[in-house]
C-alpha positions in Angstrom: 20.7 61.3 -27.9 22.7 62.4 -24.7 26.3 61.1 -25.4 26.7 60.1 -21.6 23.8 57.6 -21.6 25.2 54.2 -21.9 24.8 51.3 -25.0 23.7 48.4 -24.3 27.0 45.7 -25.1 25.5 42.9 -27.6 25.4 40.0 -25.6 25.4 41.5 -22.1 22.5 40.3 -19.6 20.7 43.0 -18.2 21.0 42.7 -14.0 17.3 44.3 -13.5 15.9 42.4 -16.1 17.4 39.2 -14.4 16.2 40.5 -11.8 12.8 40.8 -12.3 12.6 37.2 -13.2 14.5 35.7 -11.2 11.6 35.3 -8.8 9.4 34.0 -11.6 11.4 30.6 -11.8 11.5 30.1 -7.4 8.0 30.0 -7.4 7.5 27.6 -10.2 9.6 25.7 -8.6 8.3 26.2 -5.1 4.7 25.6 -6.7 6.6 22.2 -8.8 7.1 20.6 -5.3 4.0 21.7 -4.0 1.8 19.6 -6.4 4.4 16.9 -5.4 3.9 16.7 -1.7 0.3 16.8 -1.9 -0.2 14.7 -4.8 1.8 12.2 -2.4 -0.4 13.0 0.7 -3.5 12.3 -1.1 -2.5 9.1 -2.5 -1.2 8.3 1.2 -5.0 9.7 2.3 -6.6 7.5 -0.2 -4.8 4.2 0.6 -5.3 5.8 4.6 -9.4 5.4 3.9 -9.4 2.7 1.6 -7.6 0.6 4.6 -9.8 1.4 6.6 -13.3 1.1 4.6 -12.2 -2.6 3.8 -10.9 -3.4 7.5 -15.3 -2.6 8.5 -16.6 -4.3 5.6 -17.9 -7.8 6.6 -17.4 -11.2 4.9 -21.2 -10.9 3.9 -21.4 -8.0 2.4 -18.4 -8.0 0.2 -20.0 -10.8 -1.2 -22.9 -9.5 -2.4 -21.0 -6.3 -3.7 -19.0 -8.7 -5.5 -20.5 -12.1 -6.7 -18.6 -14.5 -9.0 -19.4 -14.0 -12.6 -20.5 -10.2 -12.2 -17.3 -8.7 -11.0 -15.7 -10.3 -14.2 -19.1 -9.5 -15.9 -19.2 -5.1 -14.5 -14.9 -4.8 -15.4 -15.3 -6.5 -19.1 -13.0 -9.7 -18.2 -14.4 -12.2 -20.2 -13.9 -15.9 -18.6 -14.4 -18.9 -21.0 -15.1 -22.3 -19.9 -13.0 -25.4 -19.4 -14.6 -27.6 -17.4 -13.5 -30.7 -19.4 -9.8 -29.2 -19.1 -8.3 -32.0 -16.7 -5.7 -29.0 -15.2 -9.1 -26.8 -14.4 -9.8 -29.7 -13.1 -6.8 -30.5 -10.7 -7.1 -26.9 -10.0 -9.9 -26.6 -8.5 -9.4 -30.4 -6.8 -6.6 -28.7 -5.0 -8.2 -25.2 -4.1 -10.9 -27.7 -2.3 -8.1 -29.3 -0.1 -7.0 -26.3 0.2 -9.7 -24.9 1.6 -10.9 -27.7 3.8 -7.8 -27.3 6.0 -8.0 -23.7 7.7 -10.7 -21.4 8.8 -10.6 -19.1 5.5 -13.0 -16.0 5.7 -16.4 -16.5 5.4 -16.7 -16.2 1.6 -18.2 -17.7 -1.3 -14.8 -18.8 -3.1 -14.7 -20.0 -6.6 -12.1 -20.4 -9.5 -12.8 -18.7 -13.0 -11.0 -19.6 -15.8 -9.6 -17.7 -18.9 -7.8 -19.5 -22.4 -5.3 -16.3 -22.1 -2.3 -18.0 -22.7 -0.8 -15.4 -20.5 0.7 -17.4 -17.4 -1.5 -15.6 -14.5 -3.7 -15.9 -11.3 -5.1 -13.6 -9.6 -7.9 -12.6 -6.9 -10.7 -10.3 -7.3 -12.9 -8.6 -4.5 -15.8 -11.3 -3.0 -13.8 -14.6 -3.2 -13.1 -15.1 -6.8 -10.0 -16.5 -8.0 -8.5 -16.1 -11.8 -6.2 -18.7 -13.1 -5.1 -19.1 -17.1 -4.5 -21.5 -19.4 -0.6 -19.9 -19.7 -0.4 -21.0 -16.1 -1.7 -24.4 -16.7 1.0 -24.7 -19.3 3.3 -23.5 -17.4 3.0 -24.8 -13.9 2.8 -28.9 -14.4 3.2 -30.1 -10.2 0.2 -30.6 -7.9 2.6 -28.4 -5.2 3.4 -25.9 -7.6 -0.4 -25.3 -8.3 -1.3 -25.4 -4.7 1.3 -23.1 -4.2 0.1 -20.4 -6.1 -3.4 -21.0 -5.3 -2.8 -20.4 -1.7 -0.8 -16.8 -1.9 -3.9 -15.5 -4.3 -6.2 -17.2 -0.6 -3.2 -15.4 1.6 -4.5 -11.8 -0.7 -8.3 -12.6 0.1 -7.6 -13.8 4.2 -5.5 -10.5 4.4 -8.4 -8.1 2.2 -5.4 -7.3 -0.2 -8.1 -7.0 -3.0 -10.5 -5.3 -1.1 -8.4 -2.9 -0.2 -6.9 -2.3 -3.8 -10.6 -2.2 -5.1 -11.1 0.2 -2.8 -8.1 2.9 -3.3 -8.0 2.4 -7.5 -11.9 3.6 -7.2 -11.4 6.6 -4.8 -8.0 7.4 -7.5 -10.9 6.3 -10.7 -12.8 9.0 -9.0 -10.6 11.7 -8.8 -8.9 11.4 -12.2 -12.8 11.3 -13.7 -13.3 14.7 -11.6 -9.8 16.3 -13.2 -9.9 14.9 -15.9 -13.5 14.7 -17.2 -15.0 12.3 -19.0 -17.3 9.1 -17.9 -14.4 6.1 -17.9 -16.0 3.0 -16.2 -14.3 3.4 -13.1 -15.1 -0.4 -12.4 -12.9 -1.5 -14.6 -10.8 0.9 -14.2 -10.3 -0.1 -10.3 -9.8 -3.4 -10.6 -7.1 -3.3 -13.3 -5.3 -0.6 -11.1 -5.8 -3.3 -7.9 -4.8 -6.0 -9.7 -1.5 -4.3 -9.7 -1.8 -2.3 -7.0 0.3 -5.0 -4.7 2.9 -4.1 -2.6 6.0 -5.9 -1.9 4.9 -7.1 1.7 1.0 -7.7 0.9 3.3 -10.0 -1.7 5.3 -11.3 0.8 2.8 -12.1 3.8 0.6 -13.6 0.9 3.7 -15.8 -0.1 4.1 -16.7 4.0 0.2 -17.9 4.2 -0.1 -19.8 0.9 3.0 -22.2 1.9 1.9 -22.6 5.1 -1.2 -23.5 3.8 0.5 -25.9 1.9 2.3 -27.5 4.5 -0.6 -27.6 6.8 -2.7 -29.5 3.9 0.0 -32.0 2.1 2.3 -32.6 4.9 4.8 -31.2 2.7 6.1 -28.4 0.4 8.3 -30.2 -2.0 8.0 -28.8 -5.5 6.0 -25.6 -3.9 8.6 -23.3 -5.5 7.9 -24.7 -9.3 6.5 -21.3 -10.7 8.6 -19.0 -8.7 12.4 -21.0 -10.1 10.8 -21.0 -13.9 10.3 -17.6 -13.6 13.7 -16.6 -13.1 14.8 -19.0 -15.4 15.3 -17.4 -19.3 16.8 -20.9 -20.5 12.6 -22.3 -21.2 12.0 -19.3 -23.2 9.6 -18.5 -20.7 10.6 -15.0 -19.4 8.7 -13.0 -22.2 6.0 -15.1 -21.6 5.3 -14.5 -17.7 6.4 -10.4 -17.9 2.5 -10.1 -16.8 3.0 -12.1 -14.3 6.1 -10.6 -13.3 4.0 -6.5 -13.2 1.2 -8.4 -10.9 3.1 -10.3 -8.6 7.1 -8.5 -8.3 9.5 -11.2 -8.1 12.1 -9.8 -5.3 15.8 -12.2 -5.5 15.3 -13.0 -2.0 11.5 -14.3 -2.2 11.9 -18.0 -2.7 15.1 -17.5 0.1 12.1 -16.3 2.0 10.2 -19.3 2.1 13.5 -21.7 2.1 14.1 -20.2 5.5 10.1 -20.6 6.2 10.1 -24.5 5.1 13.4 -25.4 7.4 11.0 -24.0 10.5 8.2 -25.7 9.4 10.0 -29.1 8.8 11.6 -28.9 12.5 10.4 -31.0 15.1 8.8 -28.4 17.2 6.5 -27.3 14.5 4.3 -30.2 14.7 3.8 -29.7 18.6 
């Protein structure tokens, strides 16, 4: 061995080797950033396409594609009876009064019932509304229950279920292509659509439901029952309604916004 040849010192990095590997780290970082940006752009484009599609679908077409029991059968969501349930009968009467007050979208609105003890209510494409026994057990007053129903009607009026279903179907289709398999796209879309409402959509549905409540009963006392119970821990209901919170995000200013609207509606000028 040449005595002039330098021997590597143990623990000393090789500058040449470090330079050779340095670009790989940068390339990986750039690839990850590019992938993340691409996913965001694709998601945004899917949402844009879904909104455009939802705005062009007529009420008649929506009603034909998503018929009452049909949509729940397609998704595997089970519905039970309850025709003798006094709370459900009360719920149906309240829904009929709300629908008679204001001209809504021309959909065949119908109420579906589940015996699930988890408090929940949601709107499905085609005019369907679902309430659970857990919700009927939790919300006792007519005004509180009417507010929940009015909120769901607000989602229908704003085409939120249709937009959510469209976006979710597209996402499910893309996922099935990338991941392979033969998943039930309708079921995936139905589940995803139920949790995809934005804060803005929820607040708009709140406002619509609250105004509809005021127009129907000329009062709004008791309308905050669900929201107030959702924010309390004293009754031990918070854990039970965690599922409802996931589909209807609670924000601290939600009740406050409705109280401000309540003041406006109660002013004499609001009736002119």
